[in-house]
C-alpha positions as CSV (number, residue, x, y, z in Angstrom):
1,X,144.2,-126.3,-5.7
2,X,141.8,-129.4,-5.8
3,X,142.5,-132.0,-8.2
4,X,141.9,-135.7,-9.2
5,X,144.0,-139.0,-9.2
6,X,141.4,-141.4,-9.4
7,X,142.2,-145.0,-10.0
8,X,139.0,-146.8,-9.9
9,X,136.0,-145.6,-11.3
10,X,132.7,-147.6,-11.4
11,X,129.5,-146.6,-13.8
12,X,126.0,-146.8,-11.7
13,X,122.2,-146.2,-12.9
14,X,121.0,-142.6,-11.1
15,X,117.9,-144.2,-8.2
16,X,117.3,-139.8,-8.3
17,X,117.7,-136.9,-10.2
18,X,122.0,-135.8,-9.7
19,X,121.8,-133.3,-12.2
20,X,123.1,-130.8,-10.5
21,X,125.2,-132.8,-7.8
22,X,128.6,-133.1,-9.2
23,X,131.4,-133.9,-6.6
24,X,128.8,-134.6,-4.0
25,X,128.8,-137.8,-2.1
26,X,126.2,-141.1,-2.6
27,X,126.0,-144.3,-1.8
28,X,123.7,-147.3,-3.4
29,X,119.5,-147.3,-2.4
30,X,118.1,-150.6,-2.1
31,X,117.9,-151.4,-5.9
32,X,122.0,-150.8,-6.0
33,X,121.6,-147.0,-7.9
34,X,123.1,-144.3,-6.8
35,X,121.8,-141.1,-4.6
36,X,122.7,-138.9,-2.3
37,X,124.2,-140.1,1.1
38,X,123.0,-138.5,3.9
39,X,124.3,-138.2,7.6
40,X,125.3,-141.3,8.9
41,X,125.2,-142.7,5.9
42,X,128.3,-145.1,4.2
43,X,128.7,-143.0,1.1
44,X,130.8,-145.6,-1.5
45,X,132.5,-142.4,-3.4
46,X,132.1,-139.1,-4.9
47,X,129.6,-138.9,-8.0
48,X,132.2,-137.7,-11.6
49,X,129.5,-137.1,-13.5
50,X,125.7,-135.4,-14.0
51,X,122.9,-137.6,-14.6
52,X,119.3,-137.4,-14.0
53,X,117.2,-140.4,-13.0
54,X,117.5,-143.6,-14.6
55,X,120.9,-142.5,-16.8
56,X,124.5,-143.9,-16.4
57,X,126.4,-141.7,-13.8
58,X,130.0,-142.0,-12.5
59,X,131.4,-142.0,-9.3
60,X,134.9,-142.4,-8.4
61,X,135.5,-144.9,-5.8
62,X,139.1,-145.1,-5.1
63,X,142.1,-142.2,-5.0
64,X,141.8,-138.8,-5.1
65,X,138.5,-136.8,-5.4
66,X,137.3,-133.5,-5.8
67,X,134.6,-132.9,-3.2
68,X,132.1,-130.2,-2.3
69,X,132.7,-128.9,0.9
70,X,129.5,-128.8,3.3
71,X,131.2,-126.3,5.7
72,X,134.1,-125.7,7.3
73,X,137.1,-128.6,6.9
74,X,140.8,-128.6,8.2
75,X,143.5,-130.6,6.1
76,X,143.7,-134.0,7.6
77,X,140.5,-134.6,8.9
78,X,138.2,-137.8,8.5
79,X,135.1,-136.7,6.3
80,X,131.9,-137.9,6.2
81,X,128.6,-136.3,4.6
82,X,126.1,-134.1,5.8
83,X,122.3,-134.4,4.6
84,X,123.1,-132.8,1.3
85,X,125.8,-135.1,0.6
86,X,128.6,-132.8,0.9
87,X,132.0,-133.6,2.6
88,X,131.7,-132.3,6.2
89,X,134.2,-133.2,8.9
90,X,133.6,-135.8,11.2
91,X,132.4,-135.2,14.6
92,X,131.1,-138.3,16.1
93,X,131.8,-142.8,15.6
94,X,129.5,-142.1,11.5
95,X,130.7,-143.7,8.2
96,X,134.1,-142.0,6.8
97,X,134.2,-141.4,2.7
98,X,138.0,-140.0,3.2
99,X,140.4,-137.4,4.0
100,X,140.9,-133.7,3.6
101,X,143.5,-133.0,1.6
102,X,142.8,-129.4,1.7
103,X,140.6,-127.0,3.9
104,X,138.0,-125.6,3.4
105,X,136.6,-122.2,4.5
106,X,133.2,-122.4,3.6
107,X,130.6,-124.4,2.5
108,X,129.8,-124.7,-1.4
109,X,134.1,-124.6,-1.8
110,X,135.7,-127.6,-3.8
111,X,138.3,-129.6,-1.9
112,X,140.0,-132.6,-2.3
113,X,140.2,-135.2,-0.3
114,X,142.1,-139.1,-0.2
115,X,139.1,-141.5,-1.0
116,X,139.2,-144.3,2.1
117,X,136.0,-145.5,2.9
118,X,135.2,-147.2,5.8
119,X,133.3,-147.3,8.7
120,X,133.7,-146.3,12.5
């Protein structure tokens, strides 16, 4: 059962329409706004509220968070972002956002991760 235990959350302006992207990985754009993270990009956290461009959104940055899986994920695996801001297992030396606390069998499943942003 996915849950969240958030110790740190920040508010940012949405730099794009994020109204259908709750629990997706986000990064900062050049203006400091939240936008979807892509492959190999450094995600700063997980979007915890919906928002259209210019609206304020909440981003989980510390603790555990729900996240949308981009494919199969094994429990205990390091996760990073795919092109759609979904969590996928790290397959190379890329930016890690956390560790999977649950496994996912398919894309679109919501799992819990331990937020632990680091660059490898």
